[in-house]
N, C-alpha and C positions, 0 to 999 in steps of 0.2 A: 504494500500500500504506500502511495506517495505521502510523505509528511512534509512539514515545513522546515525540516532540518537542512543542513548544508550538503549532505551527501547526494550526488546526482544519481539518477536512475541508471544503473550499470548493467553489467553483463547478465546478472541473474534475471533481472526484469526483462532484458532483451530476449533471453532464452525463453522465458515464460511467454512472451509475446509470440515467439516463433512457434511454440506449441499451439497457441490460439490461431495463428495464421494457418498452420497446417490443418487444424480442425475445420477452418472456414471453407476449404475447398473439397471436402470429403465426398466419397461416392459409395453407393450401395451396390457396387459391382461384385461384392463377394470376395475381393482380394485383400481386404483389410486384416492386418494382424492385430494392431492396437487401435481401437476406435478413437483414442484421444489424440494420437499423433499422426495417423494416416490420413492423407487428404482424399476427399471424395468429391464428387461433382454435384451432390445435392445434400442438404442437411435438414435438420428437423424443422418443424413448422413454425412460422411466425403467426402473429395474431391476425384475425380477420380484418379486412379493410374497413368494416363498418364500426369497429370498436371506437369508443370515445372514452376519455379519462373518467368521466363521471356523468351524473345527471347535471342539470344546469349548475355551472360552477360557482355562482354566487348570487346574491340578491339582485345585482344588476342584470345578470342573465335572466333570472326569473321574471324581473319586471320589464324586460325588453329594452332596457337602457342601451343606447348605442355605445359600443366599445370599439376603440381602434387599438390594435396591437402592432407595434413596429417590429418587423422581423428582419434583422440585418443578416445577410447571408453572402456566400461566395459562389453563387451560381448565376453569373451575369451573361454567360455565353449561350445564345439560343441554339448553337450547334451541339451543345453538350446535352446528352439525354437527361441528366439530372435537372436541367433547367425546366424541361417539360414536366418532369415528375413533380418538382416543387410547385409549379403552377396548378397542376391537377389536384394535388392534395389540398392546397389552399382553397381552390375553388369549391371543392366538395365540403370542406369544413364551413365555409361561409354560407353555402346552401343549407347545411344542417343547422347552422347557428346564425340566422338572418340578422341578429342584432350585433354581430361581430364582423369587423372589417380588418383584414390582415394587410398591413401596408408594408410592401417589400422594399428593402434597401439593398439592392444587389450590386456587389462590388468585387473587383478582383482581389486576390489575397492581400497584397501589400497595401492597397488602398484601404481595405477594411481594417488592417492592423493599425495604420496611422490614424484613421478616423476614430477607432475605439480608444486609442490613447488620448486623443483630444477630448472625447466625450467623458472618459473616466476622470480626467483632470478637473472637469467642471461638474462631476457627479451627475452626468446626464446619459448614463448607459441606456441604450434602447431596451425595450421589453425582452427581446431575445437577440443575442449577439453570438459571435463566433470567437472561440479562443483555441489556441493550440495547447497541447497537454503539458503536464509537468512544469518545468521551469518557466515556460512562457506565460502560463496562466497564474502562477503563484503570486505575483504582485497584485493582481486584481482580487484574488482570494484574501490576501493579507489586508487589503484595503476595505474588506467587507462589502464589496460591490455586488456579489452574486447571492442568489437565494439557494439554500440547500435543496437538493432534489430527492432526498432520501424517501420521503413519503410518496411523492408523485410517481417515482419509478416503480413502486410496488403495484400500481394500478394496472389492470388489464394484462398482467403478466409481462409488462415491458422489461423489467430487470432480467428476467430469465431468457429474453430474446437475444441478449448480448453474449458474445463469445466469452468464455471463461477468462477472467483476469483483465480484460480490456478496460473495465471501469476503474481499475486501480490508478491508472494514469491521470484520472480526473478527480481523485479523492484525496482530500487533505484532512488530517486529524479526524477521520471517521465520517466526514461529510462529503457527499458527492455533489459536484458543482457544475458538471457539464455532461452531455450525452454525445458520444462520438459518431461521426458519419462513416468512418472507415477504419481499416486495419490492414495496412498495405506493406509492400516490399518495393525496393528500387530495382529497376531493370532497364534494359535497352530494347527499344522497338526499332525495327529496320524495314526498309522498303526493298522488297525482293527484286523488283524490276530495275531499280536504280543500282543495286548491287550487281545485277547481271550485266547492265550496260558498262560498268566499270571492270568487268571481268573478275569479280569477286564471287567465288563459288560457295563459300560458307561463312557464317558469322565468325568473328575473331575469337580465338581461344585464349590469347594472351594480350596484354596491353601493347606489346610490341607489334603484334598483328593488327591491333586497332589503329595504331599510328600509321602503319603501312597502308591499311585500307583507306584511311583519310587521304593520304597522298594519291592513291589510285583514283579516288573519286574526284579530287581536285583536278587531276590531269585530264579527266573527261568533262570538266566544266560542271560537275555536280556538287551541290552544297553538301558537305559530309554530315554535319550535325546541326540541329536547331536547339536554341535555348532562349529563355526569356529572362535575361540577367538584369533587366531593370528591376525585377523582383529578385532581390539579392539571395534569397534562400535557395533559388534554383541552382546557382553555381556552387553554393555551399553543400547542397545535398549530393551533387556529383563529386565534389572534392572529398567529402567524407567517405565516399565509397572507395576512392583511391587510397585514403588513409587506412581504411579497414583492411586493405590488402597489404600496404607497406608495413603496417604494424604486425602483420602475421596473424591477425584476428581481432576480435572486439576488445573494448575496454581501455582504449588510449586515454580518453578524457577522464575516466575514473582514476587511472593511474596518475594523471596530472593532479587531480584533487587530492589523492592520497599521498602525494609527494614522492611518488616512485619515478616519475618522469617529468620532463618539462617540454614546452613547445619547441625547444631547441634540440630535442632528441632526433636522431637520424630517421626514425620512422616518420616524423612530421616533415622535416625538411626534404626527405625523399619523396613524400607525397606532393609537396610543392613543386619539386623538380619535374615529376611525372606529369602533373597537371599542366605545368607551363609548356611541356613538350606538346601536349594536345592542342593548347591554344596557339602556340607558335607554328604548328603544322598546318594551321588554317582550318581547324575542325569546325569552328563556329562562324555564323554569318557576320558580315560586316555590320558594325554598330550594334553588337549583341546587347550592350548595356542600355540601349534605347527601346528594346523589345520587352514588353511585359509578358507575364506568363502565358496569357491567351494568345498574344501575337506570335510568340515563339512556337507554341504548340501548333498553331494553325499552319505554320510553314511545313511542318511534317504532315499534318492531316490533309493538306492540299497537294501533297506529292512534290514539294519543293526542296525537301531535305531527305537525306538517305537514312539518318539515324536520329533517335531522340531518347535521351535518358530522363526517366521520370518515375514517380511512384505508380504502382499498379492501378491507382484510381483513374489514371488517364485512359485506361482500357476502353471504357464505355464510349467516350468521344471518338477514339480512334476506330473502334468497332464499326461505327456507322459513317466514317469519313470517306472522302473520295480516294484517299490513299489505299484503303483496304478493300476496294472493289476487287472481286474475284479472288479474295483471300490473299491479297498482295503484301500484307504486313506480317512479319514474324517477330519473334522476341528472342533475346538471349541474355544470359546472366553476365554480370560484370566480370571481366576476365581477371586472371592473376596479373600482378605487376612485378616485373623483375623476378619472376618465379615464386613470389610470395602470395600468401592468402588462399582462401578456399572459396570458390565461386558459389558454394552453397551457404555462405554467410552473407547476409543481405543487409542493406540499410533498411531498418524496420521503421514503419511510419504509422503509429497510432494516429487516427485522423483528427481533423478539426472537430471541436465539440460545441454543441449548442448550449449556451448558458443563459440564465434568466436573471434580469436585474432585480436585486433585492428591493429596490425602491419603485418597482413598477406600480403604476396607479391602478392597474387591473391584474394584480398578481394571480388570483384564482383562475381567471379566464386564460391568462398567459400560460400557466402550468397545464391547464386542460388542453389547450391547443398544442403545446409541445408534446404532451403525451400522445395525442392523436397523430401528430406528424411523425413521431418516431415509431409508433405502432404500425403505421402504414408504410414506413420508409422501405423496408426490405422487399415487400411485395411489389410496390410500385417501381422501385429501382430495377428489380428483376424484369418487370414487364417492358421497360424501355432499354433493356440490355445494358444497364448500368450497375449491375449487382456484383461485379467482380471486385473484391476487396472491401465490401461493406463490413461494418463491425458487428452486424447481427446475423443470426442464423437465417438462412434463406430456404423457403419451401419451394423447391422446383428443380427440375432436371435441366441444367444449362444446355446440354447438347440437344435434347429434344426441343428446347425452346428456340433453337436456331442460333445460339451463340456461335461465333466463328471459330475456326481452328485456332486463330491467334488467341482468342479469349480462353479457349480450352488449354492452350500451352501455358498461359499465365496461371490458370488454376492449378495446373500440374506442378508449377514451380513451388507453390505453397508447401507441398508435401516434402520438398527437398530442404526446407529451411533448417539450418543447423546453427542458429544463433545469429548475432549481428549487433549493430549499434543503432541508436536513435540519433536524430539530427543534433548538430552542435547547439542550435538555439532552443532545443527542447531539453538540454542538459545543463548548460552553463547559464550564469545569471545574465540579465538583459544587457548590461553594459559591456561585459566581455564578449557576448554574442554579437553586439553591434560592431565592435572593433573587428571581430572576425569576418563578419559579412562584408564590411567595407574593404578589408584587406584582400579577400578573395575576389571581390568585384574588380579591384584595381589590377589584378593579374590579366583581366580581359583587355585592359587598355595598354599596359606596357609590361615588359619583362622585368622582374625584380630578382635580386639575389635571394635564394631560398633561406639562407642563414638570417638575412635581415627580416624576412617574413616571420620566421620562427621567433626571433627576438621581439618583434613587434607584438606578436600574440602573447608572449610570456609577460611582457611589460603590462599589457592590458589586463591580463589575468591577475598579476600581482597588485595592480592599482585598484582592482574592483573585487578583491576577495571579500566574501561576507564573513 
């Protein structure tokens, strides 16, 4: 369970998440040895779509008083299946509760993070907002801005719909403060046709092969990789997968906190060197730091880039994209770097969580709507082919429902998870994380000495120790 102490979520929690991830993709094909760890393609049932958290949530609901609930979210892209899912659930709730209007504030991830910081500073948090787990949400919890969800999550069997252990990332001192939308892994998507044009016969098995493939793609005038580095977490997420390899496994940040390593350790500076090789080889599009998450991803989804590193939550949007026509998109695990690392150790990504403002003027109605939204989330996400990597159990056979071979490959990866790390900004405190995010973003602009980058990180860490 996450607490308000200094220790970051380390290898043990990452390993526990890996088990949850494996469980999320499991199949009833009869091959399972251990039901807790083996991945399957369908899982146990989620609650029915008609479920609501309660009878009329308060006296205002009973009296028909008009209520507006502001729902801040990160589903602004109409090409993302979850955009349509969001609007469908909201519309149905408003139909069932004619006195309630759900006002959507849909933003991309970094826009939402910055807006919430501003709102929190003036104690004007929207009724429902989005937070990232662990270290990123801790300051908001410490400030007393969120309502505990312990009682609400018990209604309609909602708590039992979540994968085992996932809610721990959103729990502080025994109180649950957010409900996650996902439980994901980092991986690489690739465009088979563009690989073929460049004469690349198979996905790279090593980082050295990846660099060579980048060069082959460049020679053919094909953009090798896409990224949305205006949203700085995207480059960090990729960098941390490089570090997971150069460190020979998970736990580097925990070792820093425990005083066993520093950011000047060869594992970290080696990761900087490798990452810069990728940048300097021309892997990313011109002006990568001016592309936000959606713009970067759309380069891949429209067939304008050959590879895309992202969490498995991107599968739904890629599933229905132009790039994936005729099963043209495949996936592969992040490769070894300099012979180090295990491809079955992944960047692990407990998803963004929906939190409720403690000072909501319509707290009972807001809690009722969030229960309804999350109760219906897995069923509706499954229906729009957006259920790969959701944090809840899904009632359905992905293959029979028409999910692509690419999606099935992603689901199969979950059963291979042998641990990993969670992101930098979900482990370190906000000030250290911001220094890290800026430092990695700078590598997209100009080459820097790896030792200087390590020293820069260590200084930021020392300056901001809690």
